[in-house]
TIKOL-873117 format. One record per residue (C-alpha): residue number from 1; residue in three letters; chain; x, y, z. Coordinates in Angstrom, 1 decimal. Layout:
  pos  code  unit       u       v       w
  NUM   ALA     A       X       Y       Z
...
//
This chain:
  pos  code  unit       u       v       w
    1   UNK     A   122.4    67.7    49.5
    2   UNK     A   122.0    71.3    50.5
    3   UNK     A   119.9    72.2    53.6
    4   UNK     A   117.8    75.4    54.1
    5   UNK     A   118.7    77.5    57.2
    6   UNK     A   116.1    80.0    58.3
    7   UNK     A   115.9    82.5    61.1
    8   UNK     A   113.2    85.0    62.0
    9   UNK     A   111.3    86.5    64.9
   10   UNK     A   108.1    88.4    65.7
   11   UNK     A   107.1    90.3    68.7
   12   UNK     A   103.4    89.6    69.3
   13   UNK     A   101.3    88.8    72.3
   14   UNK     A   101.2    85.0    72.9
   15   UNK     A    98.8    83.9    75.6
   16   UNK     A    99.3    80.2    75.2
   17   UNK     A   103.0    79.5    74.9
   18   UNK     A   102.7    76.0    76.2
   19   UNK     A   100.2    75.0    73.5
   20   UNK     A   102.5    76.5    70.9
   21   UNK     A   105.5    74.7    72.2
   22   UNK     A   103.7    71.3    71.9
   23   UNK     A   102.4    72.1    68.4
   24   UNK     A   105.9    73.3    67.1
   25   UNK     A   107.6    70.2    68.6
   26   UNK     A   105.2    67.8    67.0
   27   UNK     A   105.4    69.6    63.6
   28   UNK     A   109.2    70.0    63.5
   29   UNK     A   109.8    66.4    64.5
   30   UNK     A   107.4    65.1    61.9
   31   UNK     A   109.3    67.1    59.2
   32   UNK     A   112.8    66.1    60.3
   33   UNK     A   113.7    69.8    61.2
   34   UNK     A   116.3    70.7    63.7
   35   UNK     A   117.2    74.0    65.4
   36   UNK     A   115.9    76.3    68.1
   37   UNK     A   112.5    77.9    68.9
   38   UNK     A   112.1    80.3    71.7
   39   UNK     A   108.4    80.9    72.6
   40   UNK     A   107.4    83.6    75.1
   41   UNK     A   104.5    85.9    75.9
   42   UNK     A   106.2    88.5    73.9
   43   UNK     A   106.7    86.5    70.7
   44   UNK     A   108.7    84.0    68.7
   45   UNK     A   112.4    83.6    67.9
   46   UNK     A   113.1    80.8    65.4
   47   UNK     A   116.4    79.3    64.0
   48   UNK     A   115.7    76.1    62.0
   49   UNK     A   117.3    74.0    59.3
   50   UNK     A   116.3    71.0    57.2
   51   UNK     A   115.3    69.9    53.8
   52   UNK     A   113.9    72.7    51.7
   53   UNK     A   110.4    71.3    51.3
   54   UNK     A   110.2    70.4    55.0
   55   UNK     A   111.3    74.0    56.0
   56   UNK     A   108.7    75.6    53.7
   57   UNK     A   106.0    73.3    55.0
   58   UNK     A   106.8    74.5    58.5
   59   UNK     A   106.6    78.1    57.4
   60   UNK     A   103.3    77.6    55.6
   61   UNK     A   101.9    76.0    58.9
   62   UNK     A   103.3    79.0    60.9
   63   UNK     A   101.7    81.5    58.6
   64   UNK     A    98.2    79.7    59.0
   65   UNK     A    98.2    81.3    62.4
   66   UNK     A    97.2    85.0    62.0
   67   UNK     A    99.5    86.0    64.8
   68   UNK     A   102.5    85.2    62.7
   69   UNK     A   101.6    86.6    59.3
   70   UNK     A   104.3    89.0    58.4
   71   UNK     A   107.1    87.1    60.2
   72   UNK     A   110.1    87.5    57.8
   73   UNK     A   112.8    84.8    57.5
   74   UNK     A   116.4    85.1    56.4
   75   UNK     A   117.6    82.2    54.4
   76   UNK     A   121.0    80.6    53.9
   77   UNK     A   122.2    77.1    52.8
   78   UNK     A   124.6    74.6    54.2
   79   UNK     A   126.0    71.2    53.3
   80   UNK     A   124.7    69.7    56.6
   81   UNK     A   122.0    70.6    59.2
   82   UNK     A   124.0    72.9    61.5
   83   UNK     A   122.0    71.8    64.6
   84   UNK     A   122.4    68.7    66.6
   85   UNK     A   118.8    68.5    67.7
   86   UNK     A   115.5    70.3    68.2
   87   UNK     A   115.3    72.6    71.1
   88   UNK     A   112.0    74.5    71.9
   89   UNK     A   112.0    76.5    75.1
   90   UNK     A   109.5    78.7    76.8
   91   UNK     A   111.1    81.9    78.1
   92   UNK     A   110.0    85.1    79.6
   93   UNK     A   111.9    87.1    76.9
   94   UNK     A   112.7    85.8    73.5
   95   UNK     A   115.8    88.1    73.6
   96   UNK     A   116.8    88.8    77.2
   97   UNK     A   117.4    92.4    78.3
   98   UNK     A   115.7    92.5    81.7
   99   UNK     A   114.5    96.1    81.4
  100   UNK     A   110.9    96.7    82.3
  101   UNK     A   108.6    98.4    79.8
  102   UNK     A   110.6    97.6    76.6
  103   UNK     A   107.9    96.4    74.2
  104   UNK     A   108.9    96.3    70.6
  105   UNK     A   105.5    95.2    69.4
  106   UNK     A   104.4    98.6    70.5
  107   UNK     A   107.5   100.8    69.8
  108   UNK     A   110.9   100.5    68.2
  109   UNK     A   113.4   102.4    66.0
  110   UNK     A   113.1   103.2    62.4
  111   UNK     A   114.1   100.4    60.0
  112   UNK     A   117.1   101.2    57.8
  113   UNK     A   117.2    98.9    54.7
  114   UNK     A   120.5    97.3    53.8
  115   UNK     A   121.0    99.1    50.6
  116   UNK     A   120.4   102.5    52.3
  117   UNK     A   123.0   101.7    55.0
  118   UNK     A   125.5   100.9    52.3
  119   UNK     A   124.7   104.2    50.6
  120   UNK     A   125.3   106.1    53.7
  121   UNK     A   128.6   104.3    54.2
  122   UNK     A   129.5   104.9    50.6
  123   UNK     A   128.8   108.6    51.1
  124   UNK     A   130.7   108.7    54.3
  125   UNK     A   127.7   110.3    55.9
  126   UNK     A   128.0   111.5    59.5
  127   UNK     A   126.2   109.0    61.9
  128   UNK     A   127.2   106.6    64.6
  129   UNK     A   127.1   102.9    63.8
  130   UNK     A   126.6   100.7    66.9
  131   UNK     A   127.3    97.0    67.2
  132   UNK     A   124.8    95.6    69.7
  133   UNK     A   126.3    92.1    69.7
  134   UNK     A   128.6    90.4    72.2
  135   UNK     A   132.3    91.0    72.1
  136   UNK     A   133.2    87.7    70.5
  137   UNK     A   130.8    88.3    67.7
  138   UNK     A   132.4    91.7    67.0
  139   UNK     A   135.9    90.1    67.1
  140   UNK     A   135.0    87.6    64.3
  141   UNK     A   133.6    90.4    62.1
  142   UNK     A   131.8    93.8    62.0
  143   UNK     A   131.4    97.0    60.0
  144   UNK     A   134.6    98.9    59.6
  145   UNK     A   133.3   102.0    61.3
  146   UNK     A   131.3   100.3    64.0
  147   UNK     A   131.4   101.2    67.7
  148   UNK     A   132.2    98.1    69.8
  149   UNK     A   130.4    98.2    73.2
  150   UNK     A   132.6    95.3    74.5
  151   UNK     A   129.7    93.4    76.1
  152   UNK     A   129.8    89.9    77.2
  153   UNK     A   126.0    89.4    77.2
  154   UNK     A   123.1    91.5    75.7
  155   UNK     A   121.9    92.0    79.2
  156   UNK     A   125.0    94.4    79.6
  157   UNK     A   123.7    96.7    76.8
  158   UNK     A   121.9    99.2    79.0
  159   UNK     A   124.9    99.9    81.2
  160   UNK     A   127.3   100.2    78.2
  161   UNK     A   125.0   102.6    76.4
  162   UNK     A   124.9   104.8    79.4
  163   UNK     A   128.7   105.1    79.2
  164   UNK     A   128.6   106.5    75.6
  165   UNK     A   129.5   110.2    75.1
  166   UNK     A   126.5   112.5    75.3
  167   UNK     A   127.3   114.0    71.9
  168   UNK     A   126.3   110.7    70.2
  169   UNK     A   122.6   111.5    71.4
  170   UNK     A   122.5   114.3    68.8
  171   UNK     A   123.8   112.2    65.9
  172   UNK     A   121.7   109.7    63.9
  173   UNK     A   122.4   106.3    65.5
  174   UNK     A   122.2   103.2    63.4
  175   UNK     A   122.4    99.9    65.3
  176   UNK     A   122.8    96.4    64.0
  177   UNK     A   123.0    92.7    65.1
  178   UNK     A   122.9    89.4    63.3
  179   UNK     A   119.2    89.1    62.4
  180   UNK     A   117.6    92.2    64.0
  181   UNK     A   116.0    90.9    67.1
  182   UNK     A   118.4    92.5    69.6
  183   UNK     A   118.1    95.8    67.9
  184   UNK     A   114.3    95.8    68.4
  185   UNK     A   114.9    96.2    72.1
  186   UNK     A   118.1    98.2    71.9
  187   UNK     A   116.4   100.8    69.8
  188   UNK     A   113.6   101.3    72.3
  189   UNK     A   116.0   101.6    75.1
  190   UNK     A   118.1   104.2    73.3
  191   UNK     A   115.0   106.2    72.3
  192   UNK     A   113.8   106.2    75.9
  193   UNK     A   117.3   107.3    77.1
  194   UNK     A   117.9   110.5    75.1
  195   UNK     A   119.0   109.4    71.7
  196   UNK     A   117.1   111.6    69.3
  197   UNK     A   117.3   109.7    65.9
  198   UNK     A   117.5   105.9    66.2
  199   UNK     A   117.6   103.4    63.3
  200   UNK     A   118.2    99.7    63.1
  201   UNK     A   119.5    97.7    60.2
  202   UNK     A   116.4    96.0    58.8
  203   UNK     A   116.7    92.3    59.2
  204   UNK     A   120.3    92.5    60.4
  205   UNK     A   123.7    91.5    59.1
  206   UNK     A   122.4    88.4    57.3
  207   UNK     A   120.1    90.5    55.1
  208   UNK     A   122.9    93.0    54.5
  209   UNK     A   125.1    90.2    53.3
  210   UNK     A   122.3    89.0    51.0
  211   UNK     A   121.8    92.5    49.6
  212   UNK     A   125.2    94.2    49.7
  213   UNK     A   127.8    91.4    50.1
  214   UNK     A   130.8    92.4    52.2
  215   UNK     A   130.8    96.1    51.4
  216   UNK     A   132.3    98.1    54.4
  217   UNK     A   132.6    94.7    56.3
  218   UNK     A   135.7    93.2    57.8
  219   UNK     A   135.8    89.4    58.6
  220   UNK     A   132.9    87.1    58.8
  221   UNK     A   129.6    87.0    60.9
  222   UNK     A   129.2    84.7    63.9
  223   UNK     A   126.0    82.6    63.9
  224   UNK     A   124.6    80.6    66.7
  225   UNK     A   124.8    77.1    65.3
  226   UNK     A   127.5    74.5    64.2
  227   UNK     A   128.6    76.6    61.3
  228   UNK     A   130.1    79.1    63.8
  229   UNK     A   130.4    81.9    61.2
  230   UNK     A   129.3    82.6    57.6
  231   UNK     A   131.1    84.7    55.0
  232   UNK     A   129.6    87.7    53.3
  233   UNK     A   128.3    85.4    50.5
  234   UNK     A   126.4    83.5    53.2
  235   UNK     A   128.4    80.3    52.7
  236   UNK     A   129.8    78.5    55.8
  237   UNK     A   133.2    79.7    57.0
  238   UNK     A   136.3    77.6    56.1
  239   UNK     A   138.2    78.9    59.1
  240   UNK     A   138.6    77.0    62.3
  241   UNK     A   137.8    79.1    65.3
  242   UNK     A   138.4    78.6    69.0
  243   UNK     A   135.2    79.3    70.7
  244   UNK     A   137.0    80.0    74.0
  245   UNK     A   139.1    82.9    72.8
  246   UNK     A   137.7    83.2    69.2
  247   UNK     A   141.1    83.3    67.5
  248   UNK     A   141.4    81.7    64.1
  249   UNK     A   143.5    78.6    64.2
  250   UNK     A   146.1    77.4    61.7
  251   UNK     A   146.7    73.7    60.8
  252   UNK     A   149.9    73.9    62.8
  253   UNK     A   147.9    75.1    65.9
  254   UNK     A   145.3    72.4    65.5
  255   UNK     A   148.2    69.9    65.6
  256   UNK     A   149.9    71.5    68.6
  257   UNK     A   150.2    69.7    72.0
  258   UNK     A   148.6    72.9    73.4
  259   UNK     A   145.4    72.1    71.5
  260   UNK     A   142.8    69.7    72.9
  261   UNK     A   139.4    69.4    71.3
  262   UNK     A   136.8    71.1    73.4
  263   UNK     A   139.3    72.1    76.0
  264   UNK     A   141.9    74.7    74.9
  265   UNK     A   144.0    76.0    72.0
  266   UNK     A   147.5    77.6    71.8
  267   UNK     A   146.1    81.1    72.2
  268   UNK     A   144.2    80.4    75.5
  269   UNK     A   146.1    77.5    76.8
  270   UNK     A   148.3    79.5    79.2
  271   UNK     A   145.4    81.5    80.6
  272   UNK     A   143.1    78.7    81.5
  273   UNK     A   143.7    75.1    80.4
  274   UNK     A   140.2    74.1    81.4
  275   UNK     A   138.4    76.7    79.4
  276   UNK     A   135.9    75.3    77.0
  277   UNK     A   137.3    75.4    73.5
  278   UNK     A   135.4    74.1    70.5
  279   UNK     A   136.4    74.0    66.9
  280   UNK     A   133.9    74.1    64.1
  281   UNK     A   134.3    74.7    60.4
//
């Protein structure tokens, strides 16, 4: 059986997150859906998986609430549900930046469709391409000409952007992330800090893969579930990653006495034997 994976978000004022949390928990449990839902006063951030009919029933119920009409989902498929359980959390921010006054529901950058970004890359157009994701995500895969901010957490984004050369502020700036949500806030921050022409890849890397495949891309795309990464055809990776150092592991390394499941691998063994290391296919 194949299972449908969906991810999507919407920035919209929510005055009753506790009521929504209870509603979503009951609905998802009744449908056998697993995954993560973040509910906050600024909106929703959803990543779920289950049988196709159940997932679509969840979406239909969501759209019955006028606040969430227009919420777009990215879809992919897997041979198993890549979440161990259902997690629904109420948070102050559905993507954490911790900068006052950043409100994507009111202001954000221009959306750049996947096909247009590919065209710009095909033409070798002059613009800056900024990866807003964490350093380990960039290591697993990114656009060939992307700027790596080398951030450990999205909260570091503001400080890293301040360190970029001033000349970039005069160029068109195109930013990207996995599904688009981080760019919603990153674009606002850049606009308010001197960048003159800011774009964000519409619906993120997952939509780019859907529309353009692996053009101008190296590697795979990290995803925040048990699949670990997806290939440009949106199928689950066949590689084995160490989630401590994010190196790709060979069969020999998996059999090494320096590999222990959920503890370390040959690449990070000498640095810290107790570091959390997790292998997923």
